[in-house]
GUMAR-550868 format. One line per 2 residues: number of its first residue (from 1); for each residue x, y, z of C-alpha. Coordinates in Angstrom, 2 decimals. Each point is the difference from the previous one (the first is absolute). Layout:
BEGIN
NUM	X,Y,Z | ... $
! end
This chain:
BEGIN
1	126.89,147.00,187.36 | -0.50,1.49,-3.41 $
3	0.09,3.02,-0.81 | -1.69,1.71,-2.72 $
5	3.13,1.20,-1.82 | 1.23,-4.13,0.40 $
7	-3.04,-1.03,-1.50 | -0.21,2.52,-2.43 $
9	3.92,-0.61,-1.16 | 0.33,-3.09,0.37 $
11	-3.46,-1.37,-1.26 | 1.53,1.49,-3.56 $
13	2.61,-2.32,0.87 | -1.78,-3.16,1.28 $
15	-2.36,-3.00,-1.28 | -3.66,0.91,-0.14 $
17	-0.64,-2.87,2.06 | 2.21,1.27,3.60 $
19	-2.09,3.50,-0.33 | -3.32,-0.75,-1.07 $
21	-1.67,3.31,1.44 | 0.32,3.31,-0.47 $
23	1.65,1.45,2.91 | -0.82,3.74,1.63 $
25	1.52,1.84,2.69 | -3.05,0.26,2.98 $
27	-0.04,3.76,2.00 | 1.52,-1.84,2.75 $
29	3.20,-0.88,-2.17 | -1.01,-3.75,-0.51 $
31	-0.22,-1.79,-3.10 | -3.47,-1.51,-1.23 $
33	-1.55,-1.54,-2.38 | -2.36,1.87,-1.90 $
35	-3.55,-0.59,0.04 | -0.23,-1.03,-3.63 $
37	3.10,-2.56,-0.01 | -1.02,-1.24,3.28 $
39	-3.50,-1.13,-1.13 | 1.44,-0.90,-3.38 $
41	2.55,-2.43,1.43 | -2.74,-1.43,2.16 $
43	-2.69,-0.37,-1.96 | 2.74,-1.79,-2.98 $
45	-1.78,-3.23,-0.10 | -3.19,1.11,-1.21 $
47	1.23,-0.03,-3.10 | 0.33,-4.09,0.37 $
49	-1.66,-2.18,-2.20 | -1.69,-1.08,3.86 $
51	-4.00,-0.48,0.29 | -0.21,-0.26,4.03 $
53	1.60,2.45,2.65 | 1.05,0.95,3.55 $
55	-0.43,3.58,1.49 | 2.01,1.86,2.35 $
57	-1.34,2.56,2.09 | 2.59,2.37,2.43 $
59	0.32,3.44,0.39 | 3.78,-0.50,0.57 $
61	1.97,-0.58,-3.30 | 2.99,-1.93,1.34 $
63	-2.59,-2.79,1.00 | -1.84,-0.10,-2.98 $
65	3.11,-0.43,-2.16 | 1.25,-2.44,2.67 $
67	-3.73,-2.20,-0.56 | 0.20,0.78,-3.79 $
69	3.84,-1.37,-0.11 | -1.08,-3.35,1.83 $
71	-3.08,-0.27,-0.94 | 1.35,0.08,-3.96 $
73	2.72,-2.18,1.06 | -1.94,-3.18,0.69 $
75	-2.85,0.65,-2.13 | 1.08,2.55,-2.79 $
77	-0.69,-3.00,-2.72 | -3.30,-0.60,1.53 $
79	-1.70,3.30,0.84 | 0.71,3.68,-0.15 $
81	0.46,2.11,3.13 | -1.57,3.29,0.29 $
83	0.20,2.40,2.81 | -1.76,3.65,1.10 $
85	1.08,2.36,2.60 | -3.52,0.07,1.33 $
87	-3.53,-1.37,0.03 | -1.01,2.65,-2.84 $
89	2.76,-1.27,-2.50 | -0.57,-3.60,0.87 $
91	-4.13,0.50,-0.96 | 1.78,1.64,-3.51 $
93	2.30,-2.88,-0.35 | -3.04,-2.53,0.68 $
95	-1.83,2.18,-2.81 | 2.78,-0.31,-2.48 $
97	0.65,-4.01,0.47 | -3.51,-0.60,-0.54 $
99	-0.14,1.97,-3.25 | 3.13,-2.23,-0.97 $
101	-1.70,-3.21,0.80 | 2.84,-0.53,2.77 $
103	-1.72,-2.16,3.00 | 1.23,1.86,3.40 $
105	-0.17,-3.26,2.22 | 2.26,1.65,2.92 $
107	0.30,3.26,1.94 | 2.67,0.68,2.64 $
109	-0.56,3.44,1.69 | 1.46,1.71,2.68 $
111	-2.00,1.02,3.22 | 1.07,3.47,0.68 $
113	-0.43,2.40,-3.32 | -1.16,3.27,-0.21 $
115	-3.80,0.88,-1.03 | -0.89,-4.09,0.85 $
117	0.80,-2.73,2.28 | 0.89,-3.18,-1.44 $
119	-2.25,-1.77,1.74 | -3.15,1.80,-1.33 $
121	1.87,0.18,-3.75 | -0.25,-3.68,0.49 $
123	-3.71,-0.11,1.20 | -1.30,2.15,-3.23 $
125	2.54,-2.17,-2.43 | -1.84,-3.30,2.08 $
127	-3.27,1.47,-1.12 | 0.79,0.86,-3.98 $
129	2.11,-2.77,-0.26 | -1.09,-2.85,2.33 $
131	2.37,-2.38,-1.97 | 3.64,2.12,0.64 $
133	2.30,-1.75,2.44 | 0.89,2.59,2.63 $
135	3.04,0.32,2.44 | 0.79,2.96,2.46 $
137	3.69,1.08,0.25 | 0.89,2.34,3.32 $
139	1.37,0.90,2.35 | -2.19,2.24,1.93 $
141	-3.51,-1.37,0.29 | -1.90,-0.48,3.06 $
143	-1.49,-3.34,0.08 | -3.94,1.24,0.06 $
145	1.35,1.04,-4.29 | 1.58,-3.15,-0.39 $
147	-2.97,-2.04,1.56 | -2.26,2.24,-2.21 $
149	1.51,-0.84,-3.26 | -0.10,-4.21,1.49 $
151	-3.60,0.62,0.32 | -1.08,2.16,-2.83 $
153	2.39,0.26,-2.88 | 0.59,-4.01,0.14 $
155	3.69,0.98,0.86 | 2.18,-3.28,-1.11 $
157	2.86,1.38,2.07 | 1.49,2.74,1.77 $
159	4.22,0.65,-0.06 | 1.45,1.74,2.08 $
161	2.72,2.70,-0.38 | 2.91,-1.28,-0.91 $
163	-0.46,-2.71,-1.71 | 1.81,-2.42,-1.60 $
165	0.09,-0.41,-3.83 | -0.88,-3.77,0.87 $
167	-2.76,0.91,2.36 | -1.63,1.92,-2.37 $
169	0.24,-2.39,-2.92 | -1.38,-3.04,1.42 $
171	-3.05,1.92,1.11 | -0.23,1.30,-3.42 $
173	0.33,-3.63,-1.09 | -2.44,-1.09,2.10 $
175	-2.44,2.13,-0.80 | 0.51,-0.39,-3.69 $
177	-0.80,-3.94,0.60 | -3.49,0.76,0.69 $
179	-0.48,1.14,-3.76 | 2.30,-3.11,-1.55 $
181	2.65,1.84,-1.21 $
! end
């Protein structure tokens, strides 16, 4: 684990791609990413000249980083990969994409999040954006929630945590085929 002293001292001597974040020492003594640095890293694809997007929604930052990296690795030259830490933040991202003329094709959402469950969020997505393909990603959803998402959110797929990169990419690719892309 990196200490704050190490990151501050060594970052000045190290290429920026090795320490691309603004690290800080938490109250418990752990090295953490600042909120601004985290979002800057996760949304770096927003500045690319790509007119289609995939959105990942999860309240766990490590999950968002994994999803973003795996999706960017396979689809980064063709699709923006956006992230949100909550359903409310996801709606903000969706509005920004719409304002920028970027078509949202896929939403991958966690089920257990503060404020609203993933199946409820995806049902709202279906009501407002019926053409968006939805995927529920979770280790906690009960069968009734998954069934609700299939029935009312037109769920494309359910992925259990932990997932494999091959499963995630295969499901997204199969969903993208409906858009002929």
